[in-house]
C-alpha positions as CSV (number, residue, x, y, z in Angstrom):
1,M,0.0,0.0,0.0
2,N,1.1,3.6,-0.7
3,C,0.5,6.6,1.6
4,R,-3.0,8.1,1.0
5,S,-1.4,11.6,1.2
6,C,2.0,11.6,-0.5
7,H,1.7,8.1,-2.2
8,S,5.1,6.9,-0.9
9,P,5.3,3.1,-0.1
10,L,4.5,2.2,3.5
11,S,6.7,-0.2,5.5
12,L,6.6,1.0,9.1
13,S,4.0,-0.8,11.2
14,F,2.4,1.2,14.1
15,I,0.0,-1.4,15.4
16,D,-1.7,-4.6,14.3
17,L,-5.1,-5.4,15.9
18,G,-5.7,-8.5,14.0
19,T,-9.0,-8.6,12.2
20,A,-12.4,-7.1,13.0
21,P,-15.7,-6.3,11.2
22,P,-16.6,-2.6,10.7
23,S,-17.1,-1.2,14.2
24,N,-20.5,0.4,13.5
25,A,-21.9,-2.5,11.5
26,L,-24.4,-3.7,14.2
27,I,-26.0,-7.1,13.6
28,T,-29.8,-7.7,13.5
29,L,-31.4,-10.9,15.0
30,K,-31.8,-12.3,11.5
31,Q,-28.1,-11.6,10.7
32,L,-27.0,-13.8,13.6
33,E,-27.6,-16.7,11.4
34,E,-25.3,-15.3,8.7
35,P,-21.5,-14.9,8.4
36,E,-19.8,-11.6,9.0
37,V,-17.1,-10.0,6.9
38,W,-13.9,-9.3,8.9
39,F,-11.1,-7.1,7.7
40,P,-7.5,-6.8,8.9
41,L,-7.1,-3.8,11.2
42,K,-3.6,-2.6,10.8
43,V,-2.1,0.9,11.0
44,M,1.1,2.0,9.2
45,V,3.2,5.1,9.3
46,C,4.5,6.9,6.2
47,Q,8.2,7.6,6.7
48,H,8.1,10.4,4.1
49,C,5.2,12.6,5.3
50,W,4.6,10.8,8.6
51,L,0.8,10.3,8.2
52,V,-0.4,7.5,10.4
53,Q,-3.0,5.5,8.6
54,T,-5.0,2.3,8.4
55,V,-4.2,-0.2,5.7
56,D,-7.1,0.0,3.1
57,Y,-9.4,-3.0,3.1
58,V,-12.9,-1.5,3.1
59,G,-14.3,1.6,1.4
60,A,-16.0,4.6,2.9
61,R,-19.3,4.0,1.1
62,D,-19.4,0.6,2.8
63,L,-18.8,2.1,6.2
64,F,-21.0,5.2,6.0
65,N,-24.1,3.8,4.5
66,S,-27.9,4.2,5.0
67,T,-27.9,2.1,8.2
68,Y,-25.2,4.1,9.9
69,V,-26.0,4.1,13.7
70,Y,-23.8,6.8,15.2
71,F,-26.0,9.8,16.2
72,S,-24.2,12.7,17.8
73,S,-27.2,14.1,19.7
74,F,-27.3,11.2,22.2
75,S,-24.5,12.6,24.2
76,K,-25.3,15.7,26.3
77,T,-21.5,16.3,26.6
78,W,-21.2,16.6,22.9
79,L,-24.3,18.8,22.5
80,D,-22.9,21.2,25.1
81,H,-19.6,21.2,23.2
82,A,-21.3,22.0,20.0
83,K,-23.3,24.9,21.6
84,Q,-20.2,26.4,23.1
85,Y,-18.4,26.2,19.8
86,V,-21.2,28.0,17.9
87,D,-21.3,30.8,20.5
88,Y,-17.6,31.1,20.2
89,V,-17.2,31.3,16.4
90,I,-20.2,33.6,16.1
91,N,-18.5,36.1,18.4
92,R,-14.9,35.6,17.1
93,F,-15.7,35.8,13.4
94,C,-18.7,38.2,13.6
95,L,-21.1,35.8,12.0
96,N,-24.6,37.1,11.3
97,Q,-27.7,36.7,9.1
98,N,-25.6,37.7,6.1
99,S,-23.1,34.9,6.7
100,Y,-23.2,31.3,5.3
101,V,-22.1,28.3,7.4
102,V,-21.5,24.8,6.0
103,E,-20.9,21.8,8.1
104,I,-19.3,18.7,6.6
105,A,-20.4,15.5,8.3
106,A,-23.4,17.3,9.8
107,N,-24.7,14.0,11.2
108,D,-28.1,14.5,12.9
109,G,-27.9,18.3,13.1
110,Y,-26.3,18.3,16.5
111,L,-24.4,21.5,15.7
112,L,-26.3,23.3,12.9
113,Q,-29.4,23.4,15.1
114,Y,-27.6,26.1,17.1
115,I,-26.6,28.0,14.0
116,L,-30.3,28.0,12.9
117,E,-31.3,29.3,16.3
118,Q,-29.3,32.5,15.5
119,S,-31.0,32.8,12.1
120,I,-27.7,32.3,10.3
121,P,-28.1,30.5,6.9
122,C,-26.5,27.1,6.8
123,L,-26.1,23.9,4.9
124,G,-25.2,20.4,6.2
125,I,-23.4,17.8,4.1
126,E,-24.0,14.3,5.3
127,P,-23.7,11.0,3.4
128,T,-25.6,8.7,5.8
129,A,-29.3,8.7,5.2
130,S,-30.2,7.6,8.7
131,T,-28.7,10.7,10.3
132,A,-29.6,13.1,7.4
133,I,-33.3,12.3,8.0
134,V,-33.1,13.4,11.6
135,A,-31.2,16.6,10.6
136,R,-33.9,17.5,8.1
137,Q,-36.6,17.0,10.7
138,K,-34.8,19.9,12.6
139,G,-35.2,22.1,9.6
140,I,-31.6,21.9,8.5
141,P,-31.0,21.7,4.7
142,I,-28.9,18.7,3.9
143,V,-26.9,17.6,0.9
144,E,-26.8,13.8,1.2
145,D,-23.4,13.0,-0.4
146,F,-19.7,12.5,0.3
147,F,-17.7,15.7,0.2
148,G,-14.7,16.4,-2.1
149,I,-13.6,18.5,-4.9
150,G,-16.5,17.4,-7.2
151,L,-19.2,18.3,-4.8
152,A,-17.5,21.6,-3.8
153,K,-17.5,22.7,-7.5
154,K,-21.2,21.9,-7.8
155,L,-22.0,23.9,-4.6
156,T,-19.9,26.9,-5.7
157,M,-21.5,26.9,-9.2
158,A,-24.8,27.3,-7.4
159,G,-23.5,30.3,-5.5
160,N,-22.8,28.5,-2.2
161,H,-19.5,29.9,-0.9
162,A,-19.0,29.6,2.9
163,D,-17.9,32.2,5.5
164,L,-17.3,29.3,7.9
165,I,-16.9,25.6,7.2
166,V,-17.1,23.2,10.1
167,A,-15.4,19.8,9.9
168,N,-15.8,18.1,13.2
169,N,-14.5,14.5,13.5
170,V,-14.4,14.0,9.7
171,L,-10.9,14.7,8.6
172,A,-9.7,11.4,10.0
173,H,-12.7,9.6,8.3
174,V,-11.9,10.3,4.7
175,P,-9.9,7.9,2.5
176,D,-8.8,10.6,0.0
177,I,-7.7,13.3,2.4
178,N,-6.3,15.6,-0.3
179,D,-9.6,15.5,-2.3
180,F,-11.4,16.4,0.9
181,V,-9.2,19.3,1.9
182,G,-9.0,20.5,-1.7
183,G,-12.8,20.7,-1.8
184,I,-12.8,22.9,1.3
185,T,-10.4,25.4,-0.3
186,I,-12.8,25.6,-3.3
187,L,-15.9,26.1,-1.1
188,L,-14.4,28.7,1.2
189,K,-14.9,32.4,0.5
190,P,-11.6,34.3,0.0
191,E,-11.6,35.5,3.6
192,G,-13.5,32.6,5.0
193,V,-12.5,30.3,7.9
194,V,-12.6,26.5,8.3
195,T,-12.2,24.7,11.6
196,F,-11.3,21.0,11.9
197,E,-11.6,18.9,15.1
198,F,-10.0,15.5,15.2
199,P,-8.6,13.1,17.8
200,Y,-5.0,14.1,18.5
201,L,-2.4,11.5,17.7
202,L,-0.3,12.4,20.7
203,N,-3.2,11.7,23.1
204,L,-3.8,8.4,21.4
205,M,-0.3,7.4,22.1
206,N,0.2,8.9,25.5
207,N,-3.1,7.5,26.9
208,R,-2.9,4.2,24.9
209,Q,-6.2,4.9,23.2
210,F,-5.9,2.0,20.8
211,D,-9.7,1.5,20.8
212,T,-10.0,4.7,18.8
213,I,-8.5,2.7,15.9
214,Y,-11.1,1.2,13.6
215,H,-11.8,1.1,9.9
216,E,-13.8,4.3,9.8
217,H,-10.7,6.2,11.0
218,F,-8.5,6.2,8.0
219,S,-5.9,8.7,9.4
220,Y,-4.5,9.6,12.9
221,L,-3.2,13.1,12.8
222,S,-0.6,15.2,14.5
223,L,-0.6,19.0,13.9
224,T,2.6,18.6,11.9
225,V,0.9,16.3,9.4
226,A,-2.4,18.2,9.3
227,D,-0.5,21.4,8.6
228,Q,1.4,19.8,5.7
229,I,-1.8,18.4,4.2
230,L,-3.6,21.7,4.5
231,R,-0.7,23.7,3.0
232,Q,-0.4,21.5,0.0
233,N,-4.1,22.1,-0.7
234,G,-4.0,25.9,-0.4
235,L,-4.8,26.4,3.3
236,S,-2.8,27.7,6.2
237,V,-3.3,27.1,9.9
238,F,-3.6,30.3,11.9
239,D,-4.7,29.0,15.3
240,V,-5.0,25.7,17.2
241,E,-6.6,24.6,20.5
242,Q,-6.2,21.5,22.5
243,L,-9.6,20.1,23.6
244,D,-10.7,17.4,26.0
245,T,-13.3,15.9,23.6
246,H,-12.9,12.3,22.5
247,G,-10.0,11.7,24.9
248,G,-8.1,14.7,23.6
249,S,-8.6,16.5,20.3
250,L,-7.2,19.3,18.3
251,R,-9.3,22.2,16.9
252,V,-7.4,23.6,14.0
253,F,-8.4,27.0,12.4
254,A,-7.3,27.5,8.8
255,Q,-7.8,29.9,5.9
256,R,-6.8,30.3,2.3
257,I,-3.1,30.9,2.0
258,T,-3.5,33.6,-0.6
259,T,-6.5,35.6,0.6
260,G,-7.0,34.9,4.4
261,D,-6.7,37.9,6.7
262,Q,-6.5,36.2,10.1
263,L,-3.3,36.6,12.1
264,E,-1.4,33.5,13.0
265,T,-1.1,32.9,16.8
266,N,2.1,31.9,18.5
267,V,0.3,28.7,19.6
268,V,0.7,27.1,16.2
269,A,4.5,27.5,16.0
270,D,4.9,26.4,19.6
271,L,2.9,23.2,19.1
272,L,4.7,22.4,15.8
273,L,8.1,22.9,17.6
274,Y,7.0,20.6,20.5
275,E,6.0,17.8,18.1
276,K,9.3,18.1,16.4
277,Q,11.2,17.9,19.7
278,I,9.4,14.7,20.8
279,G,10.1,13.1,17.4
280,V,6.8,12.7,15.6
281,Q,8.8,12.6,12.4
282,T,11.0,9.8,13.5
283,S,10.5,6.0,13.4
284,E,11.5,5.6,17.0
285,Y,8.5,7.6,18.2
286,Y,6.1,4.9,17.0
287,S,7.9,1.9,18.4
288,G,6.6,-0.1,21.5
289,F,3.0,0.8,21.2
290,Q,2.0,-2.7,20.2
291,F,3.4,-4.1,23.5
292,L,1.6,-1.6,25.6
293,V,-1.7,-2.3,24.0
294,E,-1.3,-6.1,24.4
295,Q,-0.7,-5.5,28.2
296,M,-3.9,-3.6,28.4
297,K,-5.8,-6.3,26.6
298,D,-4.4,-9.0,29.0
299,D,-5.4,-7.0,32.1
300,F,-8.9,-6.5,30.7
301,V,-9.4,-10.2,29.9
302,E,-8.0,-11.3,33.2
303,F,-10.5,-9.0,35.0
304,L,-13.4,-10.5,33.1
305,I,-12.3,-14.1,33.7
306,E,-11.8,-13.5,37.5
307,A,-15.2,-11.8,37.7
308,K,-16.9,-14.8,36.0
309,K,-15.1,-17.2,38.3
310,S,-16.3,-15.2,41.3
311,G,-19.9,-15.3,40.1
312,K,-20.1,-11.6,39.4
313,T,-22.1,-10.2,36.5
314,V,-20.3,-7.8,34.0
315,I,-22.2,-5.7,31.5
316,G,-21.1,-2.9,29.2
317,Y,-22.5,0.6,28.7
318,G,-22.4,2.3,25.3
319,A,-22.3,0.3,22.1
320,A,-19.7,2.6,20.7
321,A,-17.3,1.9,17.8
322,K,-14.3,2.2,20.1
323,G,-15.8,-0.4,22.4
324,N,-16.1,-2.8,19.5
325,T,-12.4,-2.5,18.8
326,L,-11.7,-3.3,22.4
327,L,-14.1,-6.3,22.5
328,N,-12.9,-7.8,19.3
329,F,-9.2,-7.4,19.9
330,S,-9.7,-8.9,23.4
331,G,-11.8,-11.8,22.1
332,V,-14.7,-10.9,24.5
333,R,-18.0,-12.5,23.9
334,S,-21.3,-12.7,25.8
335,D,-20.0,-15.3,28.2
336,L,-17.8,-12.6,29.7
337,M,-20.0,-9.6,29.1
338,S,-23.7,-10.4,29.3
339,F,-25.1,-7.4,27.5
340,I,-24.4,-3.7,26.6
341,V,-26.8,-0.9,27.4
342,D,-27.2,2.0,25.0
343,R,-29.6,4.9,25.0
344,N,-29.9,5.0,21.2
345,P,-33.1,3.1,20.2
346,V,-31.6,2.5,16.8
347,K,-29.0,0.2,18.4
348,Q,-31.3,-1.5,20.9
349,G,-32.3,-5.0,19.9
350,K,-29.2,-5.4,17.8
351,F,-25.9,-7.1,18.5
352,T,-22.3,-5.8,18.5
353,P,-20.3,-6.7,15.4
354,G,-17.9,-9.6,15.9
355,S,-18.5,-10.2,19.6
356,R,-22.3,-10.5,19.0
357,I,-23.2,-9.2,22.5
358,P,-26.9,-8.1,22.8
359,I,-27.6,-4.3,23.0
360,V,-30.5,-3.4,25.3
361,D,-32.1,-0.4,26.9
362,E,-31.4,1.0,30.3
363,A,-34.4,-0.7,31.9
364,H,-32.5,-4.0,31.5
365,L,-29.7,-2.8,33.6
366,Q,-32.1,-1.6,36.4
367,K,-33.8,-5.0,36.3
368,T,-30.6,-7.2,36.4
369,K,-28.5,-5.1,38.8
370,P,-25.1,-6.2,37.5
371,D,-22.0,-6.1,39.7
372,Y,-19.7,-4.3,37.2
373,I,-20.5,-1.8,34.5
374,V,-17.8,-1.4,31.9
375,I,-18.0,2.1,30.3
376,L,-16.9,1.5,26.7
377,P,-17.1,5.2,25.5
378,W,-14.7,6.3,28.3
379,N,-14.5,9.8,26.8
380,I,-18.0,10.4,28.4
381,Q,-17.2,8.5,31.6
382,I,-18.3,11.3,33.9
383,E,-21.6,11.8,32.1
384,V,-22.3,8.0,32.2
385,M,-21.4,7.7,35.9
386,Q,-23.7,10.6,36.7
387,Q,-26.5,9.1,34.6
388,L,-26.2,5.7,36.2
389,S,-25.4,6.9,39.7
390,Y,-28.4,4.9,41.0
391,A,-26.4,1.7,40.4
392,R,-24.4,2.5,43.5
393,N,-27.6,1.5,45.4
394,W,-26.8,-2.2,44.7
395,N,-23.0,-1.6,45.1
396,A,-22.3,-1.8,41.4
397,K,-18.8,-0.6,40.3
398,F,-17.8,1.2,37.2
399,V,-14.9,0.0,35.1
400,T,-12.8,1.7,32.4
401,V,-10.0,0.1,30.4
402,I,-8.3,3.0,28.8
403,P,-5.6,4.1,29.6
404,K,-5.4,1.4,32.2
405,L,-7.9,-0.8,34.0
406,E,-9.7,1.1,36.7
407,I,-12.5,-0.1,39.0
408,Q,-14.4,2.5,41.0
């Protein structure tokens, strides 16, 4: 395989998680009688441009299809984050009723609903029919398609140039990252601004967040690599913020190189220098991660086996994609984790891919009163523990696996 950005041959392995089905490909009761398709889940590092990337085995249209089950609005934490972002960009960039905002990967309208509340014209681009339907029900105009240079040209021919483009948790999800970023440059007004949010590679490594690796995430980005990719497609970074979301993310602000009028902050140069100093452009930086991940897997499996031997019941909370990476790499099945609770009714009544653990509603948890609740979406751990605080009444304990096994 060649690098999806610079097309250099790949030879440096970052991590090999064996094989797994697509992490959001939940299974229906009928499909339990059918075979599943599993793909290798391996991540390589380009030693020319240093983009960390999955090896290609499954295409984006197979992953982000009409039955896609990730709905952003089921997390209050994420909704609060979106609302705060909207308030911030409106004030910082003086957006008003004469502005035009485009969000790529608008999902179920979790963010653009707050733009609409301010009477600012907007457009969402979302390829998955399941989430696009919900966004339209909120009054948000949606183009149901994958974004790239081709779609950007169609939109601009119709007069749709954006003052602000929002790209939250999508830059890592695109197989052709140059086509995606090139489209943004086309769609952006000469003095427009684009913001990207994506899980930060350094947090993935420092906190051993291997479960954020799955087929939907084609790329794992440092600021160094993101800056290179943006520049080669006509955009320059003028500011960057480190966020707590998704276990640690970057929010990158960019503009057209030739016409943008935003001043670059010192934070950009400082973070780029830090990344250089710790060696993100060296092979040594990526060594040893496989060993650390295998230790975490062993600790998790040992906990589950000991709980079973002791007659304790273990269940999961949150049928998240990251949880499915953890379960499948660890070889966990329903004999070790009885069921998984999820608030999303679209997921309830289905089964996790690979591990085939039943997904149920919260009433099932209240009825069975398990001894341990493993929080699979650990990035919203506080929210989940508050929501399920009543489980303390029967002395249930909460468990997280990332960055190390913790029981509390």
